[in-house]
PAZA-523797 format. One line per field, with one value per residue (C-alpha): x, y, z. Coordinates in steps of 0.05 Angstrom, whole numbers, plus 5000, padded with zeros to 4 digits. Example, Ala and Ser with C-alpha at 12.3 -4.5 7.8 and 13.67 -1.06 7.14 Angstrom:
2
X = c(5246  5273)
Y = c(4910  4979)
Z = c(5156  5143)
This chain:
393
X = c(5000  5036  4981  4952  4890  4875  4881  4832  4784  4788  4778  4717  4689  4696  4659  4604  4594  4600  4574  4612  4553  4508  4555  4575  4645  4674  4640  4670  4740  4734  4712  4771  4819  4789  4795  4870  4865  4885  4960  4971  5044  5023  5011  4946  4901  4931  4901  4945  4958  5034  5037  5092  5084  5081  5015  4979  4969  4926  4877  4878  4863  4803  4774  4785  4749  4690  4686  4704  4723  4795  4821  4840  4914  4933  4896  4936  5004  5043  5000  5003  5074  5110  5070  5041  5106  5138  5081  5083  5157  5162  5092  5062  5004  4957  4985  4976  4905  4888  4920  4929  4857  4830  4895  4886  4812  4826  4783  4844  4894  4967  5022  5095  5125  5199  5231  5240  5262  5331  5333  5318  5375  5408  5346  5381  5393  5318  5301  5228  5228  5189  5192  5163  5108  5084  5049  5052  5103  5096  5118  5138  5168  5156  5154  5153  5139  5084  5042  4969  4973  4909  4872  4909  4881  4949  5022  5087  5132  5204  5226  5286  5279  5351  5392  5452  5465  5494  5441  5427  5419  5372  5311  5246  5190  5117  5047  5016  4942  4933  4867  4903  4888  4963  4971  4966  4970  4986  4988  5052  5035  5079  5102  5043  4994  4971  4987  4999  5050  5041  5080  5058  5067  5066  5053  5045  5019  5009  5027  5011  5071  5027  5036  5111  5139  5199  5244  5263  5323  5311  5276  5332  5337  5261  5260  5306  5252  5203  5251  5272  5198  5185  5238  5211  5140  5160  5208  5192  5118  5096  5077  5068  5114  5106  5070  5079  5117  5149  5081  5056  5115  5112  5038  5048  5106  5063  5001  5035  5087  5091  5127  5183  5256  5318  5346  5282  5278  5346  5327  5262  5297  5346  5290  5249  5307  5322  5249  5248  5312  5283  5219  5255  5302  5241  5212  5277  5276  5205  5226  5282  5231  5197  5258  5255  5250  5274  5345  5385  5379  5312  5350  5371  5300  5277  5338  5324  5250  5267  5318  5273  5212  5249  5283  5220  5174  5225  5227  5151  5148  5201  5164  5099  5132  5085  5031  5076  5078  5003  4976  4904  4894  4941  4888  4904  4877  4894  4887  4873  4918  4984  4987  5056  5032  4964  4937  4976  5049  5062  5037  5079  5141  5133  5111  5171  5218  5199  5215  5289  5274  5216  5229  5303  5342  5380  5445  5432  5409  5475  5512  5469  5482  5557  5565  5513  5506  5574  5614  5654  5686  5638  5643  5683  5637  5657  5591  5588  5601  5582  5520  5464  5457  5529  5521  5519  5450)
Y = c(5000  5062  5098  5159  5158  5086  5106  5163  5114  5067  5124  5149  5078  5075  5141  5118  5054  5087  5159  5193  5238  5180  5124  5110  5137  5070  5032  5080  5072  4997  4999  5044  4996  4937  4974  4983  5058  5064  5066  5050  5029  4971  4903  4879  4852  4896  4963  4977  4964  4957  5026  5079  5116  5182  5164  5166  5241  5224  5184  5234  5293  5258  5238  5306  5339  5293  5308  5236  5223  5208  5160  5215  5200  5245  5199  5137  5164  5108  5055  5086  5112  5057  4994  4985  4987  4940  4890  4894  4878  4825  4801  4735  4736  4720  4780  4826  4803  4812  4879  4923  4937  4960  4997  5038  5052  5076  5023  5002  5053  5032  5053  5037  5000  5012  5062  5044  5083  5053  5046  5109  5133  5065  5028  4961  4959  4947  4902  4882  4806  4758  4685  4630  4587  4538  4577  4643  4691  4720  4792  4832  4902  4976  5022  5098  5158  5118  5164  5144  5085  5109  5103  5043  4974  4945  4960  4944  4916  4896  4853  4814  4740  4718  4754  4709  4743  4813  4866  4876  4802  4779  4820  4797  4838  4827  4855  4866  4870  4933  4906  4848  4851  4854  4920  4983  5052  5113  5185  5226  5299  5344  5415  5435  5409  5353  5279  5255  5207  5149  5099  5027  4970  4899  4845  4774  4796  4736  4748  4691  4667  4680  4754  4751  4791  4758  4706  4700  4745  4787  4844  4895  4887  4894  4953  4991  4989  5018  5072  5093  5100  5139  5191  5200  5205  5260  5300  5283  5297  5327  5399  5464  5523  5558  5499  5485  5529  5575  5593  5613  5661  5688  5703  5741  5780  5802  5819  5855  5904  5941  5880  5879  5892  5885  5829  5789  5799  5768  5708  5699  5700  5647  5604  5611  5590  5531  5509  5511  5472  5420  5416  5405  5355  5317  5317  5287  5235  5215  5207  5161  5120  5100  5056  5020  5026  5086  5083  5124  5186  5200  5218  5283  5306  5291  5327  5388  5387  5388  5444  5488  5477  5500  5559  5584  5575  5613  5668  5673  5682  5737  5770  5773  5800  5798  5766  5707  5692  5680  5609  5592  5528  5486  5436  5362  5327  5266  5285  5236  5272  5309  5377  5407  5475  5476  5528  5592  5612  5592  5522  5515  5539  5488  5431  5440  5423  5351  5349  5338  5278  5240  5196  5192  5245  5296  5271  5199  5223  5260  5195  5158  5210  5210  5135  5109  5166  5200  5137  5167  5121  5093  5110  5060  5009  4964  4925  4899  4826  4824  4785  4832  4800  4820  4893  4945  4974)
Z = c(5000  4975  4936  4972  4927  4947  5020  5008  4974  5034  5083  5046  5043  5119  5126  5079  5119  5187  5185  5242  5256  5273  5294  5366  5378  5400  5344  5294  5323  5322  5249  5232  5265  5228  5162  5173  5180  5254  5243  5170  5179  5223  5190  5161  5216  5269  5251  5191  5118  5117  5086  5095  5161  5124  5092  5160  5147  5086  5129  5186  5140  5108  5176  5207  5149  5160  5235  5254  5327  5345  5398  5447  5442  5500  5548  5527  5506  5539  5506  5436  5438  5477  5491  5421  5382  5433  5429  5354  5351  5406  5421  5399  5351  5409  5448  5388  5378  5451  5466  5404  5385  5453  5464  5400  5411  5481  5515  5555  5581  5593  5640  5648  5708  5698  5747  5820  5882  5875  5799  5761  5718  5730  5708  5699  5775  5786  5845  5831  5830  5787  5809  5766  5795  5742  5687  5725  5753  5823  5824  5885  5886  5880  5820  5819  5774  5740  5696  5687  5735  5767  5700  5671  5656  5635  5647  5613  5667  5673  5732  5754  5741  5754  5808  5794  5727  5715  5721  5647  5633  5688  5669  5636  5604  5622  5612  5681  5697  5738  5767  5802  5877  5892  5855  5898  5866  5908  5882  5881  5887  5844  5850  5805  5857  5812  5817  5746  5774  5822  5861  5850  5900  5874  5926  5903  5835  5790  5717  5669  5629  5568  5585  5580  5521  5490  5522  5595  5607  5545  5582  5576  5501  5494  5541  5494  5441  5491  5515  5445  5426  5490  5473  5403  5431  5479  5437  5365  5357  5290  5302  5263  5271  5339  5370  5444  5493  5442  5414  5483  5494  5423  5429  5494  5462  5403  5444  5501  5473  5539  5569  5519  5534  5491  5534  5533  5458  5447  5491  5454  5386  5411  5438  5374  5331  5378  5376  5300  5295  5342  5302  5236  5269  5294  5224  5197  5251  5233  5161  5184  5222  5157  5145  5212  5287  5327  5352  5401  5358  5391  5454  5420  5406  5477  5506  5463  5483  5557  5551  5509  5552  5614  5581  5547  5607  5649  5597  5597  5673  5669  5611  5650  5713  5773  5730  5718  5792  5797  5802  5790  5829  5871  5893  5891  5829  5788  5714  5658  5609  5613  5580  5582  5559  5594  5642  5657  5656  5728  5715  5652  5689  5746  5701  5655  5713  5704  5630  5643  5688  5656  5596  5614  5651  5610  5640  5617  5549  5539  5554  5503  5450  5465  5465  5416  5366  5366  5382  5439  5490  5541  5614  5656  5689  5746  5750  5679  5694  5768  5788  5808  5877  5893  5876  5931  5940)
């Protein structure tokens, strides 16, 4: 499938058979998935047509013009941007059949159980254990910084299955049912007042072996697919010029000339150019994705996103002066979606502080770029061949 006109024909056939003005939203989304128009680059039978990724815009444009509903991607970003490509690459046919359709339609929200209190930047040091018991695995441990855990039906989970191996080699990848009675989700209130994040306690959680992704001990390799997709999802989204944080600042600058100073103008120009470079770099990265899966290059787009968000949100607060210090509502709430540029300038400034931590800290991303993109010598490691159980913790 490489013909845009054929894609338009199929999209219009979907609209003719399922008029979006009179069809239930979920029924329409299911029909779209079954027609291969959900994510056209996915294979036949799994919401796609095996088409080039770039042709998704053809479908989306036709559906938007017809007023068709979307799958509310902001509510299930982890599922769409991280779990789905990982399941597609490493899942069995049964797993793809079970998970991908309700994931894409938004019927089932996903979260990510990776980071731990003692394993954040050094993720491979994770201590959550999974012990095999017949056809199931019994999981015990704690995860942290888990976005959307309070809304999630499923989670992608990595756990240690062999403590006798070095830390990168004793990890296995699972799909965890968040409704299991051994799963406890507690909110983590952030500096914004909200609790997007959670800590998750796993106590005797039974995961069927049928929900294992890939082979036993292959979890670290599989997790790299997830993490590379995460960085692209955060920093490499398709966006028009002046989208996101830079658009907020530029709009204020144009509408409030009384706030302008020469120094702030220079900083805005620098930020605007940086945002445009990042946008075009992200476009080039997406073009490269048409040839395969994301690699470590996505670390660069995520790193740039975090730096620009913090610089521009700080500039906006300074530009607004006393107005920038106001804050509309610091009450505790657990949102269903994450909006990096939502609400007022004070919120954007505080929320941006997390951008250099979530999805891989900026320090770790610089190491990835140095070692895996630029080919610079790796940092010295003393734990490479040491069994995990012998490491100091």
